[in-house]
C-alpha positions in Angstrom: -16.2 -54.2 -114.2 -16.9 -57.2 -112.1 -15.0 -59.4 -114.5 -11.9 -57.4 -114.1 -12.0 -57.2 -110.2 -12.6 -60.9 -109.6 -9.4 -62.1 -111.4 -7.4 -59.4 -109.6 -8.5 -60.6 -106.2 -7.8 -64.2 -107.0 -4.3 -63.3 -108.1 -3.5 -61.4 -104.9 -4.7 -64.3 -102.8 -2.5 -66.7 -104.5 0.5 -64.5 -104.3 0.4 -64.2 -100.4 -0.8 -67.5 -98.9 1.2 -67.0 -95.6 -0.7 -63.9 -94.7 -4.1 -65.3 -95.1 -3.3 -68.7 -93.4 -2.9 -69.4 -89.6 0.0 -67.9 -87.6 3.0 -70.2 -87.0 4.1 -69.8 -83.2 7.8 -70.5 -82.5 9.3 -71.9 -79.3 10.9 -68.5 -78.3 7.7 -66.7 -78.6 5.9 -69.2 -76.5 8.5 -69.0 -73.8 8.3 -65.2 -73.8 4.6 -65.3 -73.5 4.8 -67.6 -70.6 7.3 -65.3 -68.8 5.1 -62.3 -69.4 2.2 -64.2 -68.0 4.2 -65.3 -65.0 5.4 -61.8 -64.3 1.9 -60.4 -64.6 0.7 -63.0 -62.2 3.4 -62.1 -59.7 2.6 -58.4 -60.0 -1.0 -59.1 -59.4 -0.2 -61.3 -56.4 2.1 -58.6 -55.0 -0.6 -56.0 -55.5 -3.1 -58.3 -53.8 -0.7 -58.7 -50.8 -0.2 -55.0 -50.5 -3.9 -54.4 -50.5 -4.4 -57.1 -47.9 -1.6 -55.5 -45.7 -3.2 -52.1 -46.1 -6.5 -53.4 -45.0 -5.0 -55.1 -42.0 -3.2 -51.9 -40.9 -6.4 -49.9 -41.3 -8.3 -52.5 -39.3 -5.6 -52.5 -36.5 -5.7 -48.6 -36.4 -9.4 -48.7 -35.9 -9.1 -51.3 -33.2 -6.2 -49.5 -31.4 -6.7 -47.7 -28.0 -7.6 -44.0 -27.7 -4.0 -43.0 -26.8 -2.6 -44.3 -30.1 -2.9 -40.8 -31.7 -0.9 -39.3 -28.8 1.8 -41.9 -29.3 1.9 -41.2 -33.0 2.1 -37.5 -32.2 5.1 -38.2 -29.9 6.6 -40.3 -32.6 6.2 -37.5 -35.1 7.7 -35.0 -32.7 10.7 -37.3 -32.1 11.1 -37.6 -35.8 10.8 -33.8 -36.2 13.4 -33.0 -33.5 15.6 -35.9 -34.4 18.1 -33.5 -36.1 18.2 -31.0 -33.2 20.6 -31.2 -30.3 19.5 -33.5 -27.4 18.2 -31.9 -24.2 20.6 -32.4 -21.3 18.6 -32.6 -18.0 21.7 -32.7 -15.8 23.2 -29.6 -17.4 19.8 -27.8 -17.1 19.6 -28.7 -13.4 23.1 -27.4 -12.8 22.3 -24.2 -14.6 19.1 -23.7 -12.5 21.1 -24.3 -9.3 23.7 -21.7 -10.3 21.0 -19.2 -11.1 19.4 -19.8 -7.6 22.8 -19.4 -6.0 23.3 -16.1 -7.8 19.9 -14.9 -6.8 20.5 -15.7 -3.1 23.8 -13.8 -3.2 22.1 -10.8 -4.7 19.3 -11.0 -2.2 21.8 -11.3 0.7 23.7 -8.3 -0.6 20.6 -6.2 -0.8 19.6 -7.2 2.7 23.0 -6.3 4.0 22.9 -2.9 2.2 19.4 -2.2 3.6 20.6 -3.2 7.1 23.5 -0.8 6.8 21.2 2.0 5.7 18.8 1.3 8.6 21.7 1.3 11.0 23.0 4.6 9.6 19.5 6.1 9.8 19.1 5.0 13.4 22.6 6.5 14.2 21.6 9.8 12.5 18.4 9.9 14.5 20.2 9.3 17.7 22.7 12.0 16.9 19.9 14.4 16.2 18.2 13.5 19.4 21.3 14.0 21.4 21.9 17.4 19.8 18.3 18.4 20.5 18.6 17.4 24.2 21.9 19.2 24.5 20.3 22.3 23.0 17.4 22.1 25.4 19.9 21.8 28.3 21.7 24.9 27.1 18.4 26.8 26.7 17.3 25.8 30.2 20.7 26.8 31.7 20.6 30.1 29.9 16.9 31.0 30.7 16.8 29.4 34.2 13.8 27.2 33.3 12.0 26.0 36.4 11.8 22.5 34.9 15.5 21.8 35.6 16.0 18.7 37.7 18.4 20.4 40.2 15.9 23.2 41.0 12.9 23.2 43.2 9.5 24.0 41.7 8.7 27.6 42.5 5.7 28.2 44.6 4.7 31.3 42.6 1.6 29.7 41.2 0.2 28.9 44.7 1.4 31.9 46.6 -0.9 34.9 46.9 2.1 37.2 47.2 4.7 35.8 44.8 8.2 36.9 45.0 9.1 36.8 41.3 8.1 39.8 39.2 9.2 40.1 35.6 8.8 42.6 32.8 8.7 39.9 30.1 6.2 37.0 29.9 7.9 33.9 31.3 6.4 30.9 33.0 6.5 31.1 36.8 6.6 34.9 37.0 4.0 37.6 37.5 3.7 40.8 35.5 4.4 44.2 37.1 1.4 46.2 38.3 -0.1 48.3 35.6 -1.3 50.9 38.2 1.0 52.3 40.8 -1.9 53.1 43.2 -3.6 50.0 44.5 -7.3 50.3 44.2 -9.6 49.0 46.9 -12.0 46.5 45.4 -15.0 45.6 47.5 -16.3 42.2 46.3 -18.6 40.1 48.4 -17.9 36.4 47.8 -21.0 35.4 49.6 -23.0 35.7 46.3 -22.8 31.9 46.1 -25.4 31.7 48.8 -27.8 33.9 46.8 -30.4 31.7 44.9 -30.4 34.3 42.1 -26.9 33.2 41.1 -27.2 29.5 41.2 -25.0 28.9 38.2 -24.9 25.1 38.6 -28.7 24.8 38.2 -28.5 27.3 35.3 -25.8 25.1 33.7 -28.0 22.0 34.0 -30.7 23.7 31.9 -28.2 25.3 29.4 -25.4 22.8 29.1 -24.7 23.6 25.5 -24.0 27.3 26.4 -21.2 26.2 28.8 -19.5 24.1 26.1 -17.2 26.6 24.4 -14.7 24.2 22.8 -10.9 24.4 22.9 -9.1 27.1 24.8 -6.2 29.1 23.2 -3.4 29.7 25.6 -1.6 32.9 24.4 1.8 31.7 25.8 1.2 27.9 25.6 2.2 27.4 29.3 -0.6 25.0 30.0 -3.2 25.0 32.7 -2.4 26.2 36.2 -4.8 26.7 39.1 -4.8 30.5 39.8 -5.9 31.3 43.3 -7.3 34.6 44.5 -4.7 37.3 44.7 -2.5 36.1 41.9 -1.8 38.4 39.0 -2.1 37.4 35.3 -0.4 38.7 32.2 -2.6 41.1 30.2 -2.8 38.6 27.4 -4.9 36.3 29.6 -7.7 38.8 30.3 -8.0 40.5 26.9 -11.5 41.2 25.6 -11.4 38.0 23.5 -11.7 36.1 26.8 -14.5 38.2 28.4 -17.7 36.4 29.2 -21.2 37.9 29.8 -22.2 37.2 33.4 -25.9 37.4 32.6 -25.7 34.5 30.1 -24.1 32.2 32.6 -26.1 33.0 35.8 -23.2 34.9 37.4 -23.3 38.3 39.3 -22.4 41.2 37.2 -18.8 42.4 37.5 -18.2 45.8 39.2 -16.6 48.5 37.1 -12.9 47.9 36.4 -13.4 44.1 36.5 -14.4 41.5 34.0 -15.3 37.9 34.1 -12.9 36.0 31.9 -12.5 32.4 30.7 -9.3 30.6 31.6 -9.4 27.1 30.2 -12.5 25.6 32.0 -12.3 28.1 34.9 -14.2 31.4 35.3 -12.0 34.2 36.8 -13.0 37.7 37.9 -10.1 39.9 37.0 -9.1 43.4 37.9 -8.3 44.7 34.4 -6.1 47.4 35.9 -3.8 45.2 37.8 -4.5 41.7 36.5 -5.3 40.5 40.0 -7.6 37.5 40.5 -10.6 38.7 42.6 -12.7 35.5 42.4 -12.3 32.1 40.9 -14.8 29.3 39.9 -12.9 26.1 38.9 -14.5 23.8 36.3 -17.1 26.3 35.4 -17.1 25.2 31.7 -16.9 21.7 30.4 
């Protein structure tokens, strides 16, 4: 077997001497190899320069001031809004001025409208007041009110024998007598000298008892000083106004009479005629 293989190998080596021998380089191949080597060197040099530039940029960014990111952000915003329409500050200012002018005009119109409403309201109030005063004058002229400026104040409230007698309650008049026969009333006003009826000292020890609160005037005429001899309307000496003489240190009222409260005064009234028999001003407080 060996004898057969050895001749075969020798024959094949003799048939292909070029393959087994050293390679023959031509000039073209040599130039091509030099060009490839030169291009590779240039690419390496370019890559080295790019890496060096990148390192320098990184070094410069690290050594840049703190506001560099803000500048880069502004730059990115400018690049982002580069395609949008530019902001016109002058046009915006004119628009704001026009809006302010419109607002001032609206405000002035509202103020003028409010002023006209206020003037109309005042005019209506004045008209109502004038009508009210005219109505009051008409009522006074029709009723003969004593408060008219062209009339003298009647002396009815101070006169023991008033001249005006009326069947209807009206301020400044006296009611007619409820009894045709005048009764003789014997009342001694010297009781003030009796120590048993020292109502001032009694009031000093019982002040809360003399504080009765507000007084209700049945006709709303207001307070008038009623002297002895004057006659009151029955509404002023009804039982709601009676006071117990024993509780206030006063002498007991004789039959047919009653002590009554009139505002802060204490009056002794003949309940048949309404005549004031005795009067104590400022009795209550």
